[in-house]
N, C-alpha and C positions, 0 to 999 in steps of 0.2 A: 433442376436449376443449375445454370452454369456458374462456375466459380471464376469471377473476374474482378477487376479493380473496384468496381462499384459494390460488389458483394463484400469485399474486404473492408471498404470504407464504411459500409453499413454496420458491420460487426464492430469496427473500431469506434464508430460514433456511438453505438449502443453502450459499449463498455466504458469509454473514456469520458463521456459527457454526462455521467450520472451525477446527481447533485451531491456535493460534499457536505459534511457536517460543518456548519459555520459556528463560530463562538456563540452567536446569538441563539443558536438551536439548542445549545447545551444548558440544561437547567441550572439555575444559580442557587439551588438549594441542595442540601445533602440528601443523598439517596441511599436506600438499603440495597443490598446485593441483588435481590430479585429485580428491583427497579432498574439497576444498572444494566443487567444482562438483557432485560426487555428493551430498554432504550437503545442499546448498541445493536441488538438484533434487528430492531425496527428500522434504524437509520442506515445500517450497513448490509442489511439482508439482501439487497439487490446484487451483492457480490457473490452470493452462494452459487456454486455450480449445481448442487443438488438441493432441492427445496427443504429436505429434512435436516440438512446440516445446521449446526449452531455456529454463529459467529463468535460468541463468547459464553463461557460457562462459569459456574461458581468455582469449579476445580481449576480452571485456567487462571482466574483472578487470584486464588490462593497460591498457585504455583508462581505467578508473576511476583507476588509479594515476597514469597520465600526466596526467589531468585534475585531480589532487590532491583527489579526493573519497574516496580510499582511501589509508591509510598504506602506504608501501612494505613489502613482505614482508621478513622477516629470514631470510637464508640460504634463500630460496625456500620458506619456511614461513610459514603464517598462523596467528595466535593467536586467542583468543576475541574480542579487540577487533576484529580484521579481520572476523570472522564477524558480529558485531553490526552493524558498518558496512555490510557487504554486504546484510544483511537490510533495514536502513533504506534503503539505496540502492534496493533492489528496490521498496519501497513508493513512494518519492519519484519514481523515474523513470517511474512510471505516469502522472504528471501534470506534473512539472517537468522543465525542461531541465537538462543537466549543469551549465551555467553557474549556474543558480539553486541547484542542490544544492551547488555549490562555495561560493557566497556563504553559504548556510545552515550549512554545515559548518565554515567558517573559524573562527568564534569557538569552536566546540566543540573543534576541533583544538588551539587555544591552551590550553584547559583540560586536554585529555588529555596533551599533550606537556610542559606546563610545571609540572604538579603530580605529586607522588608518588602522589596518589589518583586519577590519570587513569582507570585501569581501573574503579575503583569508581564514578566519576562517569558513565562511559559505561554501565555496567550499570544504575545507578539511573535514568538517563535512558531507557534501553530498557524497563525494567520499568514505568516511568510511562506510556510510549507504549502498551504492550500493555494496561495497565489502562484507560486512557482509550479506546482502540480498542474494547475489549470492551463498555464502558459505552455507547459510541456506537451499537453494533449494536442494543442494546435500545431506544434512543430512535428509531432508524430505523423500527421497526415502527409506532410511534405516528404518526410523520410520514407514512409511506406510506399508512396507513389513512385519514388525513384527506384526502390527495391523491386516493386512489382513490374515496372517497365523492364528491368533487367531479367526478371523471371520469365516474363512474356517472350523476351528475345531468346532466352536459352531454351525455351520449350517450343519455339516456333516450328522447328523442323521435325518434331516428334510426330509419330502417327496419331491420328485423331483420337483413337480409342485410349491412348495413354496420356494424352496432352493434359486433360483436366486433373487427373489424379497426380500427375507430375507437378502441376502448378500448386496444388494443395500441399503436397509433400515439401516442395521447395519453400513455400511460404512459411509453413510451420517450422521447418529446419532453420530458416533465416530468423524468425522471431525467437526461437529458443536459443540460437547461437548468440543473438544480440543480448538477450536477457542474461545468459551465462557470462558474457563479457562484462556487462554492467554489474552483475553480482560480484564478480571477481575484483572489479575496480573498487566497489564499496568495501569489500573485505580487506583489500590492500591498504586503503586509507585508514581503516581501523587498526590494522597491524602496524603500520608505519607511524601513526600519530597518536594512538591511544593506549597501546601496550607499552608499559614502562619497564 
């Protein structure tokens, strides 16, 4: 199979347009830890690179609580706020350290715990994240199309036997370089605005 722009878009489409967990998907009842790990694994399991991997474990939840990036459970049960935080932690820990997530969450925890509308605040924040994330997936196709056109141009004069592997290599290098820049921008925002 040839690696071309269509192949790249098929991969991007498969990954970026998976169904996000909506607020209405999150149970509005308190759950025990086993129920939490099962729910998260079922809803985010499509993100696994290897089928046997776990999205969330009991140890992870305990470590998140100890690290103060997850509010402590109430009577060993987890509510909707906990579930939202666990989903956000899942996305953030793909790129950021636990320490960075702690710095990022600290102001949010003040809003959640000091306000009668803390749960609404968290739900509104989560809904905004999902909406922005979905819009970003649409923009990604345009950006990748431009990058792939440039990659095609740069590999045009290569010998046929090395052209395809060179396109794959340049595509992966470009994606990783872009991710590294975006990671560094996120870290710089945390460093400049959240470290006192």
